[in-house]
C-alpha positions in Angstrom: -2.5 0.1 -15.7 -5.1 0.2 -18.5 -6.3 -3.4 -18.5 -10.0 -2.5 -18.3 -10.2 0.4 -20.7 -10.2 -1.9 -23.7 -12.7 -4.3 -22.3 -16.0 -2.4 -22.4 -15.2 -0.8 -25.7 -15.0 -4.1 -27.4 -17.0 -6.9 -25.7 -20.4 -5.6 -24.6 -23.1 -6.2 -27.1 -26.8 -5.4 -27.2 -28.8 -7.3 -29.8 -25.6 -8.1 -31.7 -24.6 -4.4 -31.8 -21.5 -3.1 -29.9 -22.5 -0.7 -27.2 -20.2 2.1 -28.4 -22.3 2.7 -31.5 -24.9 4.3 -29.3 -24.4 8.0 -29.0 -22.8 9.4 -25.8 -23.5 13.0 -25.1 -20.7 13.4 -22.5 -17.3 14.7 -23.6 -14.5 14.0 -21.1 -11.1 15.6 -21.5 -8.7 12.7 -21.6 -5.7 14.9 -22.3 -6.3 16.7 -19.0 -6.6 13.3 -17.3 -3.2 12.3 -18.7 -1.5 15.4 -17.4 -3.1 15.0 -14.0 -2.2 11.4 -13.7 1.4 12.0 -14.8 1.8 14.7 -12.0 0.1 12.5 -9.4 2.4 9.5 -10.3 5.4 11.8 -10.2 4.4 13.0 -6.7 3.8 9.5 -5.5 7.1 8.3 -6.9 9.3 11.1 -5.4 7.6 11.3 -2.0 6.9 7.6 -1.6 10.4 6.6 -2.6 12.0 8.9 0.0 9.6 8.0 2.8 9.6 4.3 2.4 13.3 4.0 1.8 13.9 6.0 5.0 11.5 3.8 7.0 13.0 0.6 5.7 16.5 1.8 6.5 15.7 2.8 10.1 13.5 -0.1 11.0 15.6 -2.8 9.3 18.3 -2.3 11.9 15.8 -3.6 14.5 14.1 -6.3 12.4 14.8 -9.0 15.0 13.0 -7.0 17.7 10.3 -8.8 19.7 7.8 -6.1 18.7 5.4 -7.7 16.3 4.0 -4.3 15.2 7.5 -3.3 14.1 7.8 -6.5 12.1 4.5 -5.6 10.3 5.6 -2.0 9.7 8.8 -3.3 7.9 6.7 -5.6 5.6 4.2 -2.8 4.8 7.1 -0.5 3.9 8.8 -3.1 1.8 5.5 -3.7 0.0 4.9 0.0 -0.7 8.5 0.5 -1.8 8.2 -2.2 -4.4 5.2 -0.6 -6.0 6.7 2.9 -5.8 9.7 1.6 -7.9 7.2 0.6 -10.6 5.6 4.0 -10.9 8.0 5.4 -13.6 6.6 2.8 -15.9 3.1 3.9 -15.1 4.0 7.6 -15.6 5.5 7.0 -19.1 2.6 4.7 -20.1 0.1 7.5 -19.1 2.2 10.1 -20.9 2.3 8.1 -24.1 -1.4 7.4 -24.0 -1.3 3.7 -23.0 1.6 2.8 -25.4 3.9 0.2 -23.8 7.5 0.2 -25.1 9.3 -2.1 -22.6 8.4 -5.5 -23.9 6.3 -8.4 -22.7 8.5 -9.4 -19.7 8.2 -6.0 -18.0 4.5 -5.8 -18.9 3.9 -8.9 -16.8 6.4 -8.2 -14.1 5.4 -4.6 -13.3 1.8 -5.6 -13.1 2.5 -8.6 -10.9 4.5 -6.5 -8.5 1.7 -3.9 -8.4 -1.0 -6.5 -7.6 1.2 -8.3 -5.0 1.5 -4.9 -3.2 -2.2 -4.5 -3.7 -2.9 -7.4 -1.4 0.2 -7.6 0.8 0.0 -4.1 2.1 -3.6 -4.5 3.2 -2.8 -7.9 4.8 0.0 -6.6 6.9 -1.9 -3.5 7.9 -4.7 -5.7 9.1 -2.4 -8.0 11.0 -0.5 -4.9 12.5 -3.8 -3.6 13.8 -4.8 -7.0 15.2 -1.3 -7.3 16.8 -1.7 -3.9 18.5 -5.1 -4.9 19.9 -3.9 -8.2 21.2 -0.8 -6.7 22.8 -3.0 -4.2 24.6 -5.9 -6.5 25.6 -3.8 -9.6 26.4 -0.2 -8.6 27.0 0.6 -12.1 28.4 -0.9 -14.1 25.5 1.0 -15.0 22.3 0.6 -12.4 19.6 0.0 -12.8 15.8 3.7 -12.4 15.1 5.3 -14.2 18.1 8.9 -13.6 19.3 9.8 -17.1 18.1 11.5 -16.3 14.8 10.5 -19.5 12.9 6.8 -19.0 13.5 7.1 -15.3 12.8 8.8 -15.9 9.4 6.5 -18.7 8.5 3.4 -16.4 9.0 5.1 -13.6 7.1 6.0 -15.9 4.2 2.5 -17.3 4.2 1.0 -13.8 3.8 3.4 -13.0 0.9 2.7 -16.3 -0.8 -1.0 -15.8 -0.5 -0.6 -12.3 -2.0 1.5 -13.8 -4.8 -1.2 -16.5 -5.5 -4.0 -13.9 -5.7 -1.8 -11.7 -8.0 -1.0 -14.6 -10.3 -4.7 -15.3 -10.8 -5.0 -11.8 -12.3 -1.6 -11.7 -13.9 -2.1 -14.9 -15.9 -3.9 -13.1 -18.7 -1.7 -10.0 -18.7 0.1 -9.7 -22.0 1.6 -7.4 -24.6 -0.9 -6.9 -27.4 -0.1 -4.9 -30.5 -2.7 -3.1 -32.7 -1.8 0.3 -33.9 0.6 0.6 -31.0 1.8 -2.0 -28.4 -0.2 -2.0 -25.2 0.0 -3.9 -21.9 -3.5 -5.3 -21.5 -5.3 -7.9 -19.4 -7.4 -9.9 -21.8 -8.3 -13.6 -21.7 -9.2 -15.3 -24.9 -12.5 -16.8 -23.6 -15.1 -16.1 -20.9 -13.9 -12.5 -20.2 -17.0 -11.5 -18.3 -16.9 -14.6 -16.0 -13.2 -14.2 -15.4 -13.3 -10.4 -14.8 -16.3 -10.7 -12.3 -14.5 -13.5 -10.4 -11.2 -11.6 -10.1 -13.1 -8.4 -9.1 -15.0 -10.3 -6.5 -11.9 -11.9 -5.0 -10.2 -8.5 -4.9 -13.2 -6.9 -3.2 -13.3 -9.6 -0.5 -9.6 -10.2 0.2 -8.1 -6.8 -0.4 -10.8 -4.6 1.0 -13.7 -6.1 3.0 -11.7 -8.5 5.2 -8.8 -6.1 6.0 -11.1 -3.1 6.5 -13.3 -5.1 8.9 -10.3 -6.1 11.0 -8.7 -2.6 10.9 -11.9 -0.7 11.8 -13.0 -3.1 14.5 -9.6 -3.4 16.2 -9.0 0.4 16.1 -12.4 1.0 17.7 -11.6 -1.5 20.4 -8.2 0.0 20.9 -9.5 3.5 21.2 -12.1 2.4 23.7 -9.5 0.5 25.8 -7.1 3.5 25.8 -9.9 5.9 26.7 -11.0 3.8 29.6 -7.6 2.8 31.0 -6.7 5.0 34.0 -2.9 4.4 33.7 -2.6 5.1 29.9 -1.1 8.4 28.9 -1.6 10.3 25.6 -5.4 10.1 25.5 -5.4 13.3 23.4 -3.9 11.1 20.6 -6.7 8.6 20.7 -8.3 10.4 17.6 -5.2 9.2 15.7 -6.4 5.6 16.0 -9.5 6.4 14.0 -7.4 8.3 11.4 -5.7 4.9 10.6 -9.1 3.5 9.7 -10.2 6.6 7.9 -7.1 6.8 5.6 -7.4 3.1 4.6 -11.1 3.6 3.7 -10.4 6.9 1.8 -7.6 5.3 -0.2 -9.4 2.1 -1.2 -13.2 2.7 -1.1 -13.5 4.8 -4.3 -11.4 2.3 -6.2 -13.6 -0.7 -5.1 -16.8 1.3 -5.7 -15.8 1.9 -9.3 -14.7 -1.7 -9.7 -18.0 -2.9 -8.3 -20.0 -0.7 -10.7 -17.9 -2.0 -13.6 -18.6 -5.5 -12.5 -22.4 -4.7 -12.5 -22.0 -3.3 -16.0 -20.3 -6.5 -17.1 -23.1 -8.7 -15.7 -25.9 -6.6 -17.2 -24.7 -4.1 -19.9 -28.1 -2.4 -19.9 -28.2 -1.2 -16.3 -26.2 2.0 -16.9 -26.5 4.6 -19.7 -23.7 5.2 -22.2 -22.7 8.4 -20.3 -22.4 6.5 -17.0 -20.2 3.8 -18.5 -18.0 6.5 -20.0 -17.6 8.2 -16.6 -16.9 4.8 -15.0 -14.1 3.9 -17.3 -12.7 7.4 -17.4 -12.5 7.5 -13.6 -11.0 4.0 -13.2 -7.4 5.1 -13.8 -7.9 8.1 -11.6 -9.2 6.2 -8.6 -6.5 3.6 -9.2 -3.8 6.2 -9.0 -5.4 7.9 -5.9 -5.5 4.5 -4.1 -1.7 4.4 -4.3 -1.6 7.4 -1.9 -1.4 4.8 0.8 2.3 4.5 -0.2 2.7 8.1 1.1 0.2 7.9 4.0 1.5 4.7 5.6 5.0 5.9 6.4 3.6 9.1 8.0 0.9 7.5 10.0 2.8 4.4 11.2 6.3 5.9 11.5 6.9 9.6 11.4 4.1 10.4 13.9 5.8 8.0 16.3 8.2 9.6 18.8 10.2 6.4 19.1 10.7 6.2 15.3 11.9 9.8 15.2 14.3 9.1 18.0 15.7 6.0 16.2 15.9 8.1 13.0 18.0 10.7 14.8 20.2 8.0 16.3 20.7 6.3 12.9 21.7 9.6 11.3 24.0 10.6 14.1 25.7 7.2 13.9 26.7 7.9 10.3 27.7 11.5 10.8 31.5 11.8 11.0 32.9 13.7 13.9 36.4 15.1 14.1 37.9 14.9 17.6 40.2 17.5 19.2 43.5 18.0 17.4 42.2 16.4 14.2 42.3 12.9 15.7 40.3 9.9 14.3 36.6 10.6 14.7 36.0 6.8 15.2 38.1 7.0 18.4 36.9 10.3 19.8 33.2 10.2 19.0 32.2 7.9 21.8 34.2 9.9 24.4 32.8 13.1 23.1 29.2 11.9 23.6 30.0 10.4 27.0 29.1 7.0 28.4 25.6 8.0 29.5 24.7 9.1 26.0 25.7 5.7 24.6 23.5 3.9 27.1 20.7 6.2 26.3 21.0 5.5 22.6 21.1 1.8 23.2 18.0 2.1 25.3 16.2 4.2 22.7 17.1 1.7 19.9 15.1 -1.0 21.6 11.9 1.1 21.9 8.8 0.3 20.1 8.4 1.9 16.6 5.3 3.0 14.7 1.8 3.8 15.9 2.1 1.5 18.9 2.9 4.6 20.9 -0.9 5.3 21.4 -1.7 1.9 22.7 1.5 1.0 24.5 2.4 4.3 26.2 
């Protein structure tokens, strides 16, 4: 979204003079950025929609499993799927140069859903990693998402509600503003700098620093435990544990670095040159778009690389493929006999296996 582009072009003053009257020598191609952002959003939408829909479809069938990691995977996929469904609005907004044609209600709702995902995806990834570490180090102790359904759903609901609360703090000042063309902007009437810095600081703490600390620490401990355990197989895949941390950092660190520098510019408008400020606000929408690549990376890392997920995917597809028995008889009657009793038992056993990246730690 374009909520911050308007800010620095209107509210930073130096000795009573707006900053933008000072000459900037840099010339950035915004048309090229629009084309690049449209193509990136289109890629994210098509691939993210296919991946996350498939992951939710396969894993939802086993949502009552005792596996807490699987429960987190479902919530991460639901969170990513919600923001993927909002991407057509972002694509059209970018194409029309920040013009918003879908009214005030969708302006608020699309941004709210985006920010809820912004927090919830990171929260559930952090809890998923913590769950894996606890299940590996203390298999007999209660996990973060225990088997008891009431406690599990209470914790799940608490994380979603906390994400919604943080999103509402930001979404409160999101509104449709009309100048030459209507635009969806985040603009409070008073104390913009104080509000923006506060929201940016909360975002930095809760969306990035806390989750990345949990994810990196737990993954390092998991890799160390797997490497030193004599009875654990698949040590060649230990490197994958570190890829989980690396992907999270790659997706979110550039975004938060730009946000932090923008926050510094708000607190002291004289720290950066005009060219630096131009680059910051030019790159904001780019790093924001790139951060959404977690919607593509998460299904691959936490599902498609898992042998148990691929097995359950095959079983789910085979279950819905019609089979015609001998002599044109009803496939519903002949399919079980055609596969044999042993195959049915095997599929039942496979359907109860652990899904996602728990393969490395729980092999």
